[in-house]
C-alpha angles and dihedrals in degrees: 000000000000124000120190136181132179144180132191126190135179092228126220102290111035122079097209131042107231093176120100133182141182131204125191118230109250090246096052116119092229113047103214131169122180141177131185133181110201129206135189134097127277103013097324095113096055091046091049095049096047094043092049093052096043092048096046091044093052091046093053095043093048094049105033095090092053100050119086106247098238120124098257095048093052092046089052091049091055092047092048092049090056093046089051092047089049091055093048094049092044092051090047091052090060094055097081142010092243092059096046113130096009119149143150146213114243131201119184125186115183112184117206131154096349091310132110114217105201132198119186138180128160130009104306108112143223122204130182123211116204120173106315099343137082120201129189107232099186133063116222112245090219136127090240093052088053090053090051091048091049090050092241093124135013127249088251093053089049092063093067100027112138092227097047092122095056109113125210091193134025136158119261099017097098135029091249132036136183111210123194110249127185144153125231133179114260105191133175111300093013114135127206120202120196118188140172117229089260085073102036095045092051106036123054117240093244091058092050088051094046096049097040091051093046100054124349093196096053098033099082091054093044093047092050089050091050092049089052093047089052092054108290091221094162142026110288126214129172128182119185122189126184131190099222 
């Protein structure tokens, strides 16, 4: 049985919340949890994030019955849903001047048979908590993460780097996109935390771990409050999923 809770907040600086999320009902045939952090002037970001999630969700739900339920087929389904959502958002961005250059991060977590099938693009993050340990499952598609990977700067320097919000990859900005897709075990008592960068830039990883482990129902609200207390410079969204 899967339990999931979420909270999204505009933060203390921004006027519009460009984050968007979706949680399956626990009785839904396809257990799907999604988070997107949109970007683009005017209202482009909020259109991009909602459109990406609605499109990917429909794609997965419409095709889930047909795919054989082996690991590779479900991974391919998640990847295809993101490629399709990318195309839809990209086409939409060309419809008017206001939407030009809009895009979004997208995190997909499809739970099936004690496994989490994960799709990721951008710098929103997915963590898994198992027993006393929290591990980051996704790699940020950001310029700063590339510098860390190349050994140009340290992980500590990355935290305060002036270009930390610069993305190398986002959904909807180009005609084609290559998302990261993976499968991870999601066993009894495992917890998955999905967060937009408005959470992960404002709240230290050990606090995310502490609150998510303590109470999955209260944690999204408490984490949003903490992100706001620490500055709330961006929209904040938290999704927490537990295999009960």
